[in-house]
N, C-alpha and C positions, 0 to 999 in steps of 0.2 A: 460781732459789730455792738456796739452798745454806745447810745444817742444819752450825750449829754446835752440839756436845758441847764444854762448858770443864765441866774436872777446879780448880776455885779454891780456893787453901788459906782454909781459914772466916776469916782473918782479909778476907782481902781481895774472898771473896763478895759484899759488900753490892756493895764501890766493880763493880762486874761486872756486878752487876744495874742500880743502875743505871746505869753506861753499856752495858748494853743498851737496858732500857726507858724511854732516853731518846733512841735511832735512831731516828728514822725509819722508815728505810726495812730494822727488824725485829719480824716480830714472831712470833704465839706461842714466847711466853717461859716457860719451866716451869724452875723450881725443887725439886728432887729433894730430899724431906724425912731421906730414910738417905744417913746416909756413901757417899760408893761409899773404896776401900783398893786403893793400890795405883795412885798414888799415893792419900794421905788427901785429902780436901776436899769441898768444897757439886759435886755435877750440877747444871751449869745444861742446859739446850738451849735452842735461838731457828733461828726461816731467815730470811734474810738479804737478798738483793738482791743478786742477781753481782755489779755492779755497784759496790757498794758495799763489799764482804765486803773486798777487800785492809783497807780504812781504820779498817774491826771489828777485825780481825785486830791491824793494827798501834797498837790504843787497846789490846788487851784483853793484847799485849805486854808495849805502857808498861807495865802494873800488874807485869812477871813474870810471869802467868799458865802465859807454857812455863819457864820454869826448878823453878816447885813446884809449881807442874798441871798439868795440860796441857790440849789443844786441834785436838783433829775436827772436820774438815770433808769432805761426803758432795754432795755437788751429787744435787740434787732434780728428773726428768723433766720430772714434771706436781709443779702445787697448783694445787686448783680454790680457792678465799675470795676474796668482795669484798675 
């Protein structure tokens, strides 16, 4: 699994949430109530299957998240869940 932390511009946060929640290989989707600073935006976190991570990142980049916000990845060594 790969953990994603996305800072989405407020105008694109709903589209990012729709994309992440609509992808079967993503779980543990969290949208924080407090906004981020530097860059300003909405913080969204999720876990994505390794084999689908590049597709999800490409989809987020299509929303220009990486230009107006940020996308961070972290490898998860162990994940325990059905």
